[in-house]
C-alpha positions in Angstrom: -44.7 -36.1 -131.8 -45.1 -33.4 -134.2 -42.6 -32.4 -136.9 -42.7 -29.1 -138.7 -40.9 -27.7 -141.9 -39.9 -24.3 -141.9 -38.7 -21.5 -144.1 -40.3 -21.9 -145.2 -40.5 -24.8 -143.7 -43.3 -25.3 -141.8 -40.0 -27.2 -142.2 -40.3 -29.4 -140.6 -38.6 -28.7 -142.1 -38.9 -31.5 -142.8 -37.9 -30.1 -145.2 -38.9 -30.0 -148.6 -37.1 -26.7 -148.8 -34.0 -28.6 -149.6 -35.7 -29.7 -152.9 -37.3 -26.5 -153.7 -34.2 -24.5 -153.0 -31.6 -26.8 -154.0 -32.6 -30.3 -155.4 -34.5 -29.9 -158.6 -36.5 -32.6 -159.7 -37.4 -34.2 -156.2 -40.0 -31.8 -155.1 -42.3 -29.3 -156.6 -42.8 -25.8 -155.2 -45.4 -25.3 -152.6 -49.0 -25.0 -153.5 -50.7 -21.6 -153.7 -52.4 -20.1 -150.7 -56.3 -20.4 -150.5 -58.9 -18.7 -148.4 -58.5 -17.6 -144.8 -61.2 -18.7 -142.2 -62.3 -16.2 -139.6 -63.9 -18.5 -136.9 -62.7 -21.5 -134.8 -65.4 -24.0 -134.2 -64.4 -27.0 -132.0 -64.8 -30.6 -133.4 -67.0 -32.8 -131.4 -65.9 -36.1 -129.5 -65.1 -39.1 -131.7 -64.0 -42.7 -130.7 -62.3 -44.6 -133.4 -63.3 -48.4 -133.9 -61.0 -51.1 -135.3 -60.5 -51.0 -139.2 -63.3 -48.3 -139.6 -62.4 -44.7 -139.8 -64.3 -42.5 -137.4 -66.0 -39.3 -138.4 -66.7 -36.0 -136.7 -68.6 -32.8 -137.4 -67.1 -29.5 -136.1 -69.5 -27.6 -133.8 -69.4 -24.6 -131.6 -72.3 -26.0 -129.3 -72.4 -24.5 -125.7 -73.1 -27.4 -123.4 -76.3 -27.3 -121.3 -77.9 -29.6 -118.6 -79.1 -31.8 -121.5 -76.1 -31.7 -123.8 -72.8 -33.1 -123.1 -69.7 -30.8 -122.8 -67.8 -30.4 -125.9 -64.3 -31.7 -125.8 -61.7 -29.0 -125.9 -59.6 -28.5 -129.0 -56.0 -27.3 -129.4 -56.1 -24.8 -132.3 -52.9 -24.5 -134.4 -52.3 -21.7 -136.9 -51.0 -23.1 -140.2 -50.1 -21.1 -143.1 -49.6 -23.4 -146.1 -52.5 -25.6 -147.4 -51.3 -29.0 -148.3 -51.7 -30.5 -151.8 -52.6 -33.9 -150.2 -52.2 -35.6 -146.9 -50.7 -38.7 -148.5 -46.9 -38.1 -147.6 -45.6 -40.5 -150.3 -47.3 -38.4 -152.9 -47.0 -35.0 -151.6 -44.8 -32.3 -152.9 -44.6 -30.7 -149.4 -44.4 -32.8 -146.4 -44.7 -31.2 -143.0 -46.5 -31.2 -139.7 -49.9 -32.0 -141.2 -48.7 -35.5 -142.1 -46.0 -36.0 -139.5 -48.3 -36.3 -136.6 -50.2 -39.1 -138.5 -47.2 -41.5 -139.2 -44.7 -43.0 -136.9 -41.4 -44.3 -138.4 -39.0 -47.2 -138.2 -36.4 -45.1 -136.3 -36.2 -41.6 -134.9 -33.8 -38.8 -133.9 -33.8 -37.6 -130.3 -33.3 -34.3 -128.7 -29.5 -34.8 -128.5 -29.3 -35.6 -132.3 -28.8 -39.4 -131.8 -30.6 -42.1 -134.0 -33.0 -44.0 -131.7 -35.5 -46.8 -131.9 -39.2 -46.3 -133.3 -41.4 -48.9 -134.7 -38.2 -50.9 -135.2 -36.7 -51.9 -131.7 -33.3 -52.8 -133.4 -31.4 -53.1 -136.7 -28.4 -54.5 -138.3 -26.3 -53.3 -141.2 -24.7 -55.9 -143.6 -23.3 -56.6 -146.9 -21.3 -53.3 -146.8 -24.5 -51.4 -146.2 -26.5 -52.9 -148.9 -28.7 -54.8 -146.5 -30.5 -53.5 -143.3 -32.4 -55.8 -141.2 -35.0 -54.2 -139.0 -36.5 -56.1 -136.0 -39.9 -54.8 -135.4 -41.9 -54.1 -132.2 -44.6 -56.6 -131.5 -48.3 -55.4 -130.9 -48.1 -52.4 -133.2 -51.7 -51.1 -134.1 -52.8 -48.1 -136.1 -55.4 -45.7 -134.9 -58.2 -48.0 -135.7 -56.8 -51.1 -134.2 -55.5 -52.7 -137.4 -52.3 -54.8 -136.5 -49.1 -53.8 -138.1 -46.6 -56.6 -139.1 -43.6 -57.0 -141.5 -46.1 -57.2 -144.4 -47.4 -53.8 -143.8 -43.8 -52.4 -144.0 -43.2 -54.2 -147.2 -46.4 -52.9 -148.7 -45.7 -49.3 -147.5 -42.2 -49.1 -149.0 -43.0 -51.0 -152.1 -45.7 -48.6 -152.9 -43.3 -45.7 -151.9 -40.9 -46.6 -154.7 -43.4 -47.9 -157.3 -43.1 -46.0 -160.5 -46.9 -45.5 -160.5 -46.9 -43.7 -157.2 -44.4 -41.3 -158.7 -43.4 -40.3 -155.2 -41.5 -36.8 -155.3 -39.5 -37.8 -152.1 -38.7 -41.4 -152.6 -35.2 -40.7 -154.2 -34.3 -38.5 -151.4 -35.5 -40.8 -148.6 -34.7 -44.3 -149.6 -32.0 -43.7 -152.4 -31.3 -47.0 -154.3 -33.8 -49.2 -152.3 -34.7 -51.9 -154.6 -36.3 -54.6 -152.5 -38.2 -55.1 -149.2 -38.2 -58.7 -148.0 -40.2 -60.2 -145.1 -38.2 -62.5 -143.0 -40.9 -63.2 -140.5 -43.9 -61.3 -139.0 -41.6 -59.0 -137.1 -38.4 -58.9 -139.2 -38.0 -57.0 -142.6 -35.0 -56.4 -144.8 -34.2 -53.4 -147.0 -32.0 -54.2 -149.9 -30.1 -51.5 -151.8 -28.4 -51.4 -155.1 -25.7 -49.4 -153.4 -25.2 -48.3 -149.8 -27.1 -45.0 -149.1 -25.3 -43.0 -146.3 -28.0 -40.9 -145.0 -30.9 -43.7 -145.0 -31.1 -43.9 -141.3 -31.5 -40.1 -140.8 -34.0 -39.9 -143.8 -36.1 -42.8 -142.3 -36.0 -41.0 -139.1 -37.3 -37.5 -140.1 -39.5 -37.8 -143.2 -43.1 -38.4 -143.0 -43.1 -40.2 -146.3 -41.2 -43.0 -144.6 -44.1 -43.3 -142.2 -45.9 -46.6 -141.6 -49.6 -47.4 -142.1 -51.8 -50.5 -142.4 -52.1 -52.1 -145.7 -55.7 -53.3 -144.8 -56.7 -49.7 -143.9 -55.3 -48.3 -147.1 -57.0 -50.8 -149.3 -60.3 -50.5 -147.4 -60.4 -46.5 -147.9 -58.6 -46.4 -151.3 -56.0 -44.0 -152.7 -58.1 -41.0 -152.9 -59.5 -41.0 -149.2 -56.2 -42.0 -147.9 -54.9 -38.7 -149.2 -57.7 -36.7 -147.4 -58.2 -38.7 -144.2 -55.0 -40.8 -143.4 -54.9 -42.8 -140.3 -51.8 -44.6 -139.3 -49.3 -45.2 -136.5 -48.7 -41.6 -135.3 -50.1 -39.8 -132.3 -53.1 -38.4 -134.3 -55.2 -39.3 -137.3 -57.2 -37.0 -139.6 -60.9 -36.8 -139.0 -61.8 -34.0 -141.6 -60.1 -31.7 -144.1 -61.9 -28.7 -145.5 -59.6 -27.2 -147.9 -58.8 -23.7 -147.4 -60.4 -23.7 -143.8 -59.1 -26.4 -141.5 -57.9 -30.0 -140.8 -59.3 -31.8 -137.8 -57.2 -34.5 -135.8 -58.2 -37.0 -133.2 -55.8 -38.8 -131.0 -54.6 -42.3 -131.9 -55.8 -44.3 -128.7 -53.1 -47.0 -129.7 -50.3 -44.7 -129.8 -47.3 -45.4 -127.4 -44.3 -43.5 -126.3 -41.9 -46.3 -127.4 -42.8 -45.4 -131.1 -40.7 -42.2 -130.4 -38.8 -42.9 -127.2 -37.1 -39.5 -126.8 -36.0 -39.2 -123.2 -37.6 -35.7 -122.8 -41.1 -37.3 -123.3 -42.6 -38.5 -120.1 -46.2 -39.6 -121.2 -46.1 -43.4 -121.9 -49.4 -43.5 -123.8 -51.3 -41.3 -126.3 -51.1 -37.5 -126.0 -53.4 -36.1 -123.4 -54.9 -33.5 -125.8 -57.5 -35.5 -127.6 -58.3 -33.1 -130.5 -56.2 -30.8 -132.8 -57.3 -28.4 -135.3 -55.1 -26.9 -137.9 -56.6 -23.5 -139.0 -55.4 -22.5 -142.3 -54.7 -18.9 -142.2 -52.2 -17.6 -144.8 -51.9 -13.8 -144.0 -49.6 -13.1 -141.1 -51.6 -10.1 -139.7 -54.7 -12.2 -139.6 -52.9 -15.2 -138.0 -51.3 -13.2 -135.2 -54.5 -11.3 -134.5 -56.4 -14.6 -134.0 -53.6 -15.9 -131.8 -53.7 -12.6 -129.7 -57.5 -12.9 -129.5 -57.2 -16.6 -128.1 -58.8 -18.1 -131.2 -55.4 -19.7 -132.2 -53.3 -21.3 -129.5 -50.1 -22.1 -131.4 -48.1 -20.4 -133.8 -45.6 -22.7 -135.6 -43.4 -19.9 -136.9 -43.7 -16.5 -135.4 -43.5 -13.8 -138.2 -40.4 -11.8 -137.5 -42.2 -8.5 -137.5 -44.3 -9.7 -134.4 -41.5 -11.3 -132.6 -40.9 -8.4 -130.1 -44.5 -7.7 -129.4 -45.3 -11.4 -128.7 -42.1 -11.9 -126.7 -43.2 -9.2 -124.2 -46.8 -10.7 -123.8 -47.0 -12.7 -120.4 -49.6 -14.9 -121.9 -47.1 -16.1 -124.6 -44.4 -18.7 -124.3 -41.8 -18.6 -127.0 -39.6 -21.7 -127.9 -36.6 -20.8 -129.9 -34.5 -23.1 -132.3 -32.5 -22.8 -135.5 -33.8 -23.7 -138.9 -31.7 -26.3 -140.9 -31.6 -23.9 -144.0 -28.4 -22.1 -144.9 -28.6 -18.7 -146.6 -25.6 -17.9 -148.7 -24.1 -16.1 -151.6 -23.1 -18.5 -154.5 -20.7 -17.8 -157.3 -20.7 -19.1 -160.8 -17.2 -20.5 -160.5 -16.8 -21.0 -164.2 -17.5 -17.3 -165.1 -15.0 -14.5 -164.9 -14.0 -13.1 -162.6 -15.3 -15.8 -160.1 -13.2 -18.5 -161.9 -10.5 -17.2 -159.6 -10.3 -18.6 -156.0 -8.7 -15.4 -154.8 -11.6 -13.2 -155.9 -14.1 -15.5 -154.2 -12.1 -15.4 -151.1 -11.7 -11.7 -151.2 -15.5 -11.3 -151.2 -15.7 -13.7 -148.3 -13.3 -11.5 -146.2 -15.2 -8.5 -147.1 -18.7 -9.6 -145.9 -19.6 -8.8 -142.5 -22.5 -10.9 -141.3 -23.2 -8.8 -138.1 -24.9 -5.8 -139.7 -26.7 -8.3 -142.1 -28.3 -10.1 -139.2 -29.1 -7.0 -137.2 -30.5 -4.7 -139.9 -32.1 -7.2 -142.3 -33.3 -9.9 -139.8 -33.8 -7.8 -136.7 -31.1 -10.0 -134.8 -33.1 -13.2 -135.4 -30.4 -15.2 -137.0 -26.9 -16.6 -136.3 -23.8 -16.2 -138.4 -22.7 -19.2 -140.3 -19.1 -19.6 -141.9 -19.1 -23.2 -142.9 -21.3 -25.2 -145.4 -23.6 -26.8 -142.7 -25.7 -25.2 -139.9 -25.9 -26.6 -136.4 -29.3 -28.2 -136.6 -28.1 -30.4 -139.7 -26.9 -33.9 -139.2 -23.2 -34.0 -139.7 -22.5 -30.5 -138.6 -19.1 -30.1 -136.8 -18.2 -27.3 -134.3 -14.5 -28.0 -135.3 -15.2 -27.4 -139.0 -17.3 -24.2 -138.3 -14.6 -22.9 -136.1 -12.0 -23.4 -138.9 -14.2 -21.5 -141.4 -14.8 -18.7 -139.0 -11.1 -18.3 -138.2 -10.2 -18.5 -142.0 -12.8 -15.8 -143.1 -12.8 -13.2 -140.2 -14.0 -9.9 -141.5 -10.8 -8.4 -142.9 -11.1 -5.6 -145.6 -7.3 -5.3 -145.9 -6.8 -9.1 -146.6 -9.7 -8.8 -149.3 -7.9 -5.8 -151.0 -4.6 -7.8 -150.9 -6.1 -10.8 -152.6 -7.8 -8.8 -155.2 -4.6 -7.0 -156.0 -2.9 -10.2 -156.2 -5.4 -11.4 -158.7 -4.8 -8.2 -160.9 -7.7 -6.0 -159.6 -6.7 -2.5 -158.8 -8.2 1.0 -159.2 -6.4 2.2 -162.2 -8.4 5.4 -162.9 -9.3 6.5 -159.3 -13.0 6.3 -159.5 -13.1 3.9 -156.7 -14.1 0.9 -158.8 -11.4 -1.8 -159.4 -10.3 -2.7 -162.9 -8.5 -5.7 -164.3 -5.2 -5.6 -166.5 -7.5 -5.1 -169.5 -9.5 -2.1 -167.9 -12.6 -4.0 -167.3 -14.5 -2.7 -164.4 -15.3 -5.1 -161.5 -19.0 -5.0 -161.8 -21.3 -7.9 -161.3 -25.0 -8.7 -160.8 -26.1 -10.3 -157.5 -29.4 -12.2 -158.4 -32.0 -12.5 -155.5 -35.3 -14.4 -155.5 -38.7 -12.9 -154.9 -39.3 -15.7 -152.6 -36.8 -14.4 -150.1 -38.5 -11.7 -148.1 -35.3 -10.5 -146.5 -33.2 -10.7 -149.6 -33.4 -7.0 -150.9 -32.2 -5.7 -147.6 -29.4 -8.4 -147.4 -28.3 -7.6 -150.9 -28.3 -3.9 -150.4 -25.9 -4.4 -147.2 -23.6 -6.7 -149.3 -23.6 -4.1 -152.0 -22.6 -1.4 -149.6 -19.8 -3.6 -148.1 -18.3 -4.7 -151.3 -18.2 -1.1 -152.5 -15.6 -0.5 -149.7 -13.1 -2.9 -151.7 -13.9 -1.2 -155.1 -16.6 -3.8 -156.4 -19.7 -2.4 -157.9 -22.8 -4.8 -157.3 -26.0 -4.6 -159.3 -29.0 -6.3 -157.7 -31.4 -8.1 -159.9 -34.6 -9.6 -158.6 -35.7 -12.9 -160.2 -39.0 -14.6 -159.9 -38.8 -17.6 -157.4 -40.5 -19.9 -160.0 -37.8 -19.2 -162.5 -34.9 -18.7 -160.3 -33.3 -22.1 -159.8 -33.9 -23.0 -163.5 -31.9 -19.9 -164.5 -29.2 -20.4 -162.2 -28.9 -24.1 -163.2 -28.2 -23.0 -166.8 -25.4 -20.9 -165.6 -26.9 -17.5 -166.6 -25.8 -15.8 -163.5 -22.5 -14.3 -162.1 -23.5 -14.7 -158.4 -26.8 -15.1 -156.4 -28.2 -14.8 -152.9 -30.3 -17.9 -152.1 -30.7 -20.7 -149.6 -30.4 -24.6 -149.2 -31.4 -26.9 -146.5 -31.9 -30.4 -145.4 -31.7 -32.1 -142.0 -28.7 -34.1 -143.2 -25.2 -33.2 -144.5 -26.4 -35.1 -147.7 -27.4 -31.7 -148.9 -23.7 -31.2 -149.9 -23.9 -34.1 -152.4 -26.9 -32.5 -153.9 -25.5 -29.1 -154.1 -21.9 -29.9 -155.2 -21.3 -33.3 -156.8 -20.1 -32.7 -160.4 -22.3 -35.4 -162.2 -25.1 -36.1 -159.7 -25.6 -32.8 -158.0 -27.7 -29.7 -159.1 -26.1 -27.0 -161.1 -25.6 -23.9 -159.1 -22.1 -22.8 -158.4 -20.3 -25.0 -161.0 -17.6 -25.8 -158.6 -16.1 -29.1 -159.7 -13.2 -31.0 -158.2 -12.4 -34.7 -158.3 -11.3 -34.6 -154.6 -14.7 -33.2 -153.6 -16.7 -35.7 -155.7 -14.6 -38.6 -153.9 -15.3 -37.3 -150.5 -19.1 -36.7 -151.4 -19.4 -40.1 -152.7 -18.0 -41.8 -149.6 -20.2 -39.6 -147.6 -23.2 -40.8 -149.5 -22.5 -44.5 -149.3 -21.1 -44.8 -145.7 -23.9 -45.7 -143.3 -21.8 -45.9 -140.0 -22.2 -42.4 -138.5 -18.7 -41.9 -137.2 -17.1 -43.2 -140.3 -19.4 -41.1 -142.4 -18.5 -38.0 -140.4 -14.8 -38.2 -141.5 -16.0 -37.7 -145.2 -18.6 -35.1 -144.3 -15.8 -32.9 -142.8 -13.3 -33.6 -145.6 -15.9 -32.5 -148.0 -16.6 -29.3 -145.9 -13.0 -28.4 -145.7 -12.5 -28.6 -149.5 -15.6 -26.2 -149.9 -14.4 -23.8 -147.4 -10.9 -23.6 -148.9 -12.2 -23.4 -152.3 -14.9 -20.9 -151.5 -17.6 -21.5 -154.1 -19.9 -19.6 -151.8 -20.0 -17.2 -148.8 -22.3 -18.8 -146.0 -24.1 -16.1 -144.3 -26.6 -17.2 -141.6 -29.4 -19.4 -140.5 -32.7 -17.9 -139.2 -33.8 -18.3 -135.6 -37.3 -19.9 -135.5 -39.9 -19.4 -132.7 -42.8 -21.4 -131.8 -45.2 -19.5 -129.7 -48.2 -20.9 -127.7 -50.7 -19.3 -125.3 -49.6 -20.4 -121.8 -53.1 -19.5 -120.5 -54.5 -22.3 -122.8 -51.8 -24.9 -122.9 -48.7 -26.1 -121.0 -46.1 -28.8 -121.6 -45.3 -28.4 -125.4 -41.5 -29.3 -126.0 -39.4 -28.9 -129.0 -36.7 -31.3 -130.3 -33.8 -28.8 -131.6 -32.5 -31.2 -134.1 -35.7 -32.3 -135.9 -37.5 -29.1 -135.1 -40.4 -31.3 -134.0 -43.1 -30.3 -131.5 -43.9 -32.9 -128.8 -47.6 -32.8 -127.9 -47.2 -36.0 -125.8 -47.0 -34.2 -122.5 -48.9 -31.2 -123.4 -52.3 -30.4 -121.5 -55.0 -27.9 -122.0 -55.8 -25.7 -119.0 -59.1 -24.8 -117.6 
């Protein structure tokens, strides 16, 4: 199983985009790009032995009568060099670590929480205690046995102050103690119940399990460059700026991620992977077309049509778990008036935005969550869609009710004091499509007498300036695989500062959502919070991008995608020829 973070999230995503775009303080921004390789050598065969890491040297040797055949390698194009391969310390967790670490629980292709390294669990003490019953016979890639003591070590290291894990607060919330009951039973004890704990444990590589013995043998530094654990692959070599080589974990079992769409009961058939680090889209696609790269994790939109029509390319579509939206500063005039915010929601037509700015590669979103987020409700989305159908007359009516009319006939509305309805719409340099989207919104709002000035702000400074309330309105994104993103975005005291939309009933719903572990009960509070946000309109949701994995079907077959986790399953994949 391979998870990928997109949008960027080559995220998989999983998704530290939620932090970079909406949860200040949990994750830092992505590391800068480095050099781009131009060749694709193949690693030689490796056989791991118990407790001792195997090594490998890449080679492009052509087999002869006296030299053994070189094992085939699946080459994956990868655009964002990692800072470390230790997921508990990384600021950007994604596919490069997700294929190394299996987890306690998982999410299947239908969006359900399913078993993993834990074969069952029980929630008690009002959600403050979760008891996990572990599978027997778990081994890491080098044969080291995994017991409850390893789980305790891993999670204690995760939450330790000296680890300074960027993702720990998001993943495990108020976890305070990990208690070993016996070799195959471990208890997580929390200060307060943490609602999204199961979905976080199921999706974040930093919650992955590894051997305490192996970690202590190789040390903290080597673990960050050549990790081996319980996932389907382990790292053999990492050459920064060039490639990361992986070998199959011979001890991996399907039961560690028992999604029903996976057929292979044992380790993946493909024994070796190479992630080629190629940061420039043209070079990446050129190498893919030439057959030197076999898998693209996120097809650049400008190459979608070309690759879609190539008979040697198979495309797998799914939806990112990132919402792109217009946010208002609800404490600043004129957006402190709900009627004004709602008027803009009625005046924005998503269809031309998606067609012109995104070449049709997105879906319109009307509610606070996207379909690929845990907690998404079709009922709530339909409520939002019906409430804010594109309606210029309704928009003008609300604005007039709020005192905004064209008093001098120049086509721009004025309030009762003669102030023109003009505002700045901030966009980030990190949003490639943002200028086009903003220009379309600018044109649409001009139809109801609102003048929009577009201001581009450096991505590195964007969230800081917005959190200080310097803006009137902005175009940005937020994302997380779980509805808990609403807590981080909108809670008045514990959330980030973006839209400054504070209500006691919203706080109450978000707190219940954040502390309720039972999925059905929690869903009630998610939908309650969503409805408050829809009615109050602190933002106008716009779209979620369609993402496409592409692979060369003349080289490989059998790759599958989990639409909920945006994970690639290599379990059943086979190389051709």
